[in-house]
matplotlib code that plots the C-alpha trace (Angstrom):
import matplotlib.pyplot as plt

x = [-1.5, 1.3, 2.4, 5.5, 2.7, 1.4, 2.5, 1.9, -0.4, 2.7, 4.1, 0.8, 0.6, 4.2, 3.1, 0.6, 2.4, 5.3, 2.9, 1.5, 4.9, 6.7, 4.1, 3.0, 6.4, 7.1, 4.4, 2.0, 3.8, 3.9, 0.2, -1.0, 1.3, -0.3, -3.9, -3.7, -0.6, 0.7, -1.8, -0.6, 0.4, -3.2, -4.0, -1.1, -3.0, -6.5, -6.0, -5.0, -7.9, -10.0, -7.4, -7.9, -11.8, -11.3, -9.1, -11.6, -14.3, -11.8, -11.4, -15.4, -15.7, -12.9, -13.2, -16.6, -14.9, -11.6, -10.6, -11.6, -10.5, -12.6, -12.9, -14.5, -16.9, -18.4, -19.7, -21.7, -22.9, -23.4, -23.9, -21.9, -21.7, -21.9, -19.5, -17.2, -17.3, -16.4, -13.2, -12.0, -12.4, -10.4, -8.0, -7.8, -7.3, -4.5, -2.6, -3.2, -1.9, 1.3, 1.7, 1.2, 4.2, 6.8, 5.7, 6.6, 10.0, 11.1, 9.7, 11.9, 15.0, 14.4, 13.7, 16.1, 19.0, 19.3, 17.1, 19.1, 17.9, 14.8, 11.8, 11.7, 15.1, 13.7, 10.5, 12.7, 14.6, 11.5, 9.7, 11.9, 13.3, 9.4, 8.2, 10.9, 10.3, 6.8, 6.5, 8.3, 5.2, 3.8, 5.9, 9.1, 8.6, 6.8, 9.9, 12.0, 9.9, 10.3, 13.8, 13.2, 10.3, 12.0, 15.4, 13.3, 11.4, 14.6, 15.9, 12.7, 12.8, 16.7, 16.5, 14.3, 16.2, 19.3, 17.4, 16.1, 18.6, 16.9, 13.5, 11.1, 7.9, 6.6, 6.0, 3.1, 1.4, -1.2, -3.9, -6.2, -4.9, -6.8, -9.7, -11.2, -12.3, -8.6, -7.8, -10.6, -9.6, -5.9, -7.0, -9.1, -6.4, -3.9, -6.4, -7.0, -3.1, -3.8, -6.2, -3.8, -5.0, -7.4, -4.4, -6.4, -9.2, -6.9, -4.2, -6.7, -6.5, -2.8, -2.7, -2.2, -4.4, -6.3, -8.1, -4.8, -5.0, -7.4, -5.0, -2.3, -4.7, -4.3, -0.3, -0.1, -2.0, -0.3, 3.0, 1.7, 0.8, 4.2, 5.6, 3.2, 4.2, 7.5, 6.5, 5.3, 8.5, 9.3, 6.8, 8.7, 12.2, 11.0, 7.7, 4.6, 5.2, 8.4, 6.9, 4.1, 6.1, 9.1, 8.7, 10.3, 10.0, 11.5, 14.6, 15.0, 14.8, 17.6, 19.6, 19.4, 21.5, 25.3, 26.8, 30.1, 30.6, 27.0, 25.8, 24.5, 22.6, 20.7, 21.4, 19.6, 16.3, 16.8, 17.1, 14.1, 11.8, 13.1, 12.8, 9.2, 7.8, 9.6, 7.7, 4.5, 5.0, 5.4, 2.6, 0.0, 1.0, 0.5, -3.0, -4.1, -2.9, -4.1, -7.6, -7.3, -6.8, -9.7, -11.9, -11.0, -10.1, -6.6, -4.1, -1.3, -1.0, 2.5, 1.8, -0.9, 1.7, 4.2, 1.6, 0.5, 3.9, 4.0, 1.1, 2.4, 5.5, 3.6, 0.7, 3.7, 5.1, 2.3, 2.5, 5.9, 6.5, 5.3, 5.3, 2.4, 0.3, 1.3, 0.9, -2.7, -3.5, -2.1, -4.5, -8.0, -8.6, -6.8, -8.0, -11.8, -10.4, -8.9, -12.0, -14.0, -11.8, -11.3, -14.5, -17.2, -17.6, -16.3, -19.0, -21.8, -20.7, -20.6, -24.0, -25.1, -23.2, -25.1, -28.4, -28.0, -27.2, -23.2, -21.2, -23.4, -23.5, -21.4, -23.7, -22.1, -21.0, -24.5, -26.5, -28.6]
y = [19.9, 20.3, 17.3, 17.0, 15.9, 13.2, 9.5, 6.3, 3.5, 1.4, 4.1, 4.0, 0.3, 0.3, 3.1, 1.2, -2.2, -0.7, 0.6, -2.9, -4.8, -2.2, -3.1, -6.8, -8.2, -5.9, -7.3, -9.1, -12.5, -13.0, -12.1, -14.4, -17.1, -16.3, -16.6, -19.2, -21.1, -23.7, -22.5, -18.8, -19.9, -20.4, -17.2, -15.7, -17.7, -16.3, -12.8, -11.6, -12.9, -10.8, -8.1, -8.0, -7.9, -4.5, -3.2, -3.9, -2.0, 1.1, 1.2, 0.6, 4.0, 6.0, 5.3, 6.7, 10.1, 9.6, 13.3, 13.9, 12.9, 11.6, 15.2, 16.4, 13.1, 12.4, 16.1, 15.2, 12.0, 12.9, 16.7, 19.4, 19.2, 15.2, 14.9, 17.2, 15.1, 12.0, 13.9, 15.1, 11.3, 10.1, 12.9, 12.1, 8.3, 9.2, 11.4, 8.4, 5.9, 8.0, 8.3, 4.4, 4.1, 6.6, 4.9, 1.5, 2.6, 4.1, 0.7, -1.1, 0.8, 1.2, -2.3, -4.1, -1.5, 1.6, 1.3, 4.4, 6.7, 8.6, 8.0, 11.3, 10.9, 8.2, 10.1, 12.9, 10.6, 9.9, 12.7, 15.5, 14.0, 12.4, 16.1, 17.6, 14.9, 15.3, 19.0, 18.4, 16.8, 13.1, 12.1, 12.6, 9.9, 7.7, 7.9, 7.3, 4.1, 2.6, 2.1, 1.1, -1.4, -3.8, -3.8, -4.3, -7.0, -8.8, -8.5, -10.1, -13.3, -13.4, -13.5, -16.6, -18.3, -17.9, -19.5, -22.4, -25.1, -24.6, -24.4, -27.4, -27.5, -29.9, -27.5, -26.3, -29.6, -30.7, -28.5, -26.6, -27.8, -25.4, -25.6, -23.2, -20.0, -19.0, -19.3, -16.8, -14.7, -14.5, -14.3, -11.2, -9.7, -10.1, -8.9, -5.8, -5.0, -5.1, -2.4, 0.6, 0.8, 3.7, 5.9, 5.7, 7.6, 10.4, 10.2, 9.0, 12.4, 12.5, 8.9, 8.7, 6.1, 5.4, 2.6, 0.3, 0.2, -2.7, -4.7, -4.3, -5.9, -9.5, -9.4, -6.8, -9.3, -12.2, -10.4, -9.5, -13.5, -14.6, -11.7, -12.8, -16.5, -15.5, -13.9, -17.5, -19.0, -17.8, -20.5, -22.9, -21.7, -21.4, -23.5, -21.4, -20.9, -19.4, -17.1, -16.0, -14.7, -13.1, -9.3, -9.0, -12.2, -10.7, -9.3, -13.0, -14.7, -12.5, -13.0, -16.7, -16.4, -17.5, -18.5, -17.6, -14.0, -13.5, -13.0, -10.4, -8.6, -6.6, -3.5, -4.7, -5.3, -1.8, -0.6, -2.2, -1.1, 2.6, 2.9, 1.3, 3.2, 6.4, 6.1, 5.1, 8.6, 10.1, 9.0, 9.1, 12.8, 13.6, 12.2, 13.8, 17.4, 17.1, 16.2, 19.2, 21.2, 19.7, 20.0, 23.7, 24.9, 26.0, 26.6, 25.0, 21.9, 22.5, 24.6, 21.8, 19.1, 20.7, 21.3, 17.7, 16.8, 18.7, 17.1, 13.7, 14.3, 15.8, 13.0, 10.2, 11.4, 11.9, 8.3, 6.9, 4.1, 0.8, -2.4, -4.6, -1.3, -0.5, -4.3, -3.9, -1.2, -2.5, -5.8, -5.2, -1.6, -0.9, -3.9, -2.5, 0.7, -0.1, -2.5, 0.4, 3.1, 0.3, -1.6, -0.4, 3.2, 2.9, -0.1, 2.3, 5.4, 3.4, 1.7, 5.6, 6.9, 3.9, 4.9, 8.7, 7.6, 7.9, 8.2, 10.6, 11.4, 14.2, 16.4, 16.1, 19.1, 20.4, 19.1, 21.2]
z = [-14.8, -17.0, -19.3, -16.7, -14.2, -16.1, -15.4, -17.6, -16.5, -16.1, -13.5, -11.7, -10.9, -10.0, -7.3, -5.6, -6.1, -4.2, -1.5, -1.2, -1.5, 1.3, 3.8, 3.6, 4.7, 7.7, 10.4, 7.8, 7.9, 11.6, 12.0, 9.1, 10.6, 14.1, 12.7, 10.1, 11.2, 8.4, 6.2, 5.7, 2.0, 1.1, 2.4, 0.0, -3.1, -1.9, -1.2, -4.9, -6.0, -3.9, -4.3, -7.7, -7.8, -5.4, -8.0, -10.6, -8.7, -8.2, -11.9, -12.7, -10.8, -11.8, -15.5, -15.5, -14.5, -16.1, -15.9, -12.3, -8.9, -5.9, -4.6, -8.0, -8.9, -5.2, -5.4, -8.6, -7.0, -3.3, -3.4, -2.4, 1.4, 1.9, -0.8, 0.4, 3.8, 2.0, 0.6, 3.7, 5.2, 2.2, 2.9, 6.8, 5.7, 3.6, 6.1, 8.8, 6.2, 5.8, 9.6, 10.0, 7.3, 8.9, 12.4, 11.1, 9.7, 13.1, 15.0, 12.5, 13.2, 16.9, 17.6, 15.3, 14.7, 16.9, 20.0, 21.4, 18.6, 19.3, 16.8, 15.3, 13.8, 11.7, 10.7, 9.6, 7.4, 5.5, 5.6, 4.8, 1.6, 0.6, 0.9, -1.1, -4.1, -4.0, -3.9, -7.7, -8.9, -8.7, -12.0, -9.8, -7.6, -10.3, -12.2, -9.4, -8.4, -11.8, -10.9, -7.6, -7.7, -10.2, -8.0, -4.9, -6.3, -7.3, -4.3, -2.4, -4.7, -4.3, -0.4, -0.8, -3.7, -1.1, 1.5, -0.7, 0.6, 4.4, 3.3, 4.2, 2.4, 4.9, 7.2, 4.9, 6.1, 7.2, 4.7, 6.9, 10.0, 12.2, 9.8, 7.4, 9.4, 10.4, 6.6, 5.9, 8.5, 7.4, 3.8, 4.7, 6.6, 3.7, 1.1, 2.9, 2.5, -1.1, -1.2, -1.8, -5.3, -3.4, -4.3, -8.1, -6.6, -6.1, -9.1, -11.9, -13.7, -13.9, -15.8, -19.3, -21.6, -18.5, -20.0, -19.8, -16.5, -16.6, -18.8, -16.1, -13.4, -13.8, -14.3, -11.2, -8.9, -10.4, -9.0, -5.7, -5.3, -6.1, -3.6, -1.1, -1.3, -0.8, 2.3, 3.7, 3.5, 6.8, 8.0, 6.0, 7.2, 10.9, 11.7, 12.0, 15.9, 15.6, 12.6, 14.7, 17.5, 15.2, 15.0, 11.7, 9.7, 6.4, 8.7, 10.2, 6.5, 5.3, 8.5, 7.8, 4.6, 5.4, 1.7, 2.0, 1.7, 1.7, 5.1, 7.3, 4.5, 6.7, 4.9, 1.8, 3.9, 5.2, 1.8, 0.4, 3.5, 3.2, -0.4, -0.1, 2.7, 1.3, -2.1, 0.0, 1.8, -1.5, -3.1, -0.3, 1.0, -2.9, -2.8, 0.2, -0.9, -4.3, -2.9, -0.7, -3.6, -5.8, -2.7, -1.8, -5.3, -4.4, -7.3, -5.8, -3.9, -2.5, 0.6, 1.8, 1.0, 3.5, 6.1, 6.1, 6.1, 9.6, 10.8, 9.9, 12.0, 15.1, 15.3, 14.5, 17.9, 20.0, 21.1, 21.9, 19.7, 21.4, 19.0, 20.3, 19.6, 16.4, 15.6, 16.9, 14.9, 11.8, 12.2, 12.7, 12.6, 9.7, 7.8, 8.2, 7.3, 4.3, 2.9, 3.3, 1.5, -1.5, -1.4, 0.5, -0.7, -4.2, -4.7, -3.4, -5.6, -8.7, -8.2, -7.8, -10.6, -12.5, -11.3, -12.1, -15.7, -15.8, -18.0, -19.6, -23.1, -24.6, -27.3, -30.6, -32.8, -34.2, -31.6, -29.2]

ax = plt.figure().add_subplot(projection="3d")
ax.plot(x, y, z, "-o")
ax.set_aspect("equal")
plt.show()
């Protein structure tokens, strides 16, 4: 790979931070409010702890093979065929996640803004620019995201600040109103959405100074915790029951702003969602294409990338967009998949690598 294809540790963490924050404020606040009620804020505090532990497991594994992607090192650990099947599982999962993202955007636009527009229009609005930008190399969306991520984070906290006069923190009480089990379920659901650090499994060879990813961990998940708490402000604004049945709580929060000329700021929310889902599609489609190239020994990932773009478009339109259906898929099924991809498999591979003696010492000059 050329120097232009390299990204910094900051760009790497910004990429998966955007992937997380672009998705946790769409349907998740309503889902967690439905499960944990007033205790959604406790889930927002506990989930980053579990997310950080998952992040460290991923780093423990990838730092054993710093210049290799999952497609390469899992064959060393599992053998040619079993390792290849595992890589295909990740490639398929990355494509599936891209499908979920473009479908979510069409759900947002179709349900809240332009119900008369066919879903495939909104799929193309994300896919065409995402495929083009990603075909230029992962460093291009990474540099774009360096600008988009801080702006999106600022807008997120600004929206909460502009609603502060209407927020009633008494809605967070009493604590553990439904008991401990709903809080644990809500925490697990929230934490699974913090597992998009699995992107590191594919992009690790592109990262400079990879050891600095360890240092970035705590501040990254502290920011995620603040963002999740901001998302629970819907409970303090509308109450747990209304939040639980609201399709897009974040959109309801921004529509609640009415301060002089500051009103009807829907375009800002759409801008945040579009840019986040755009970066998500860029990052994960590149991850799928680069893993495919490494698995089969292709010289170039670009033809595979455009092929996957077509696959994503076709599969996103196989089923007519149905809001309850997509929310169901983004609940327990996606939670299980993400936990397997980010915790179960990496932990098993790490233990297997340690049993096999990795990292193996390289012979020094003059040694046999």
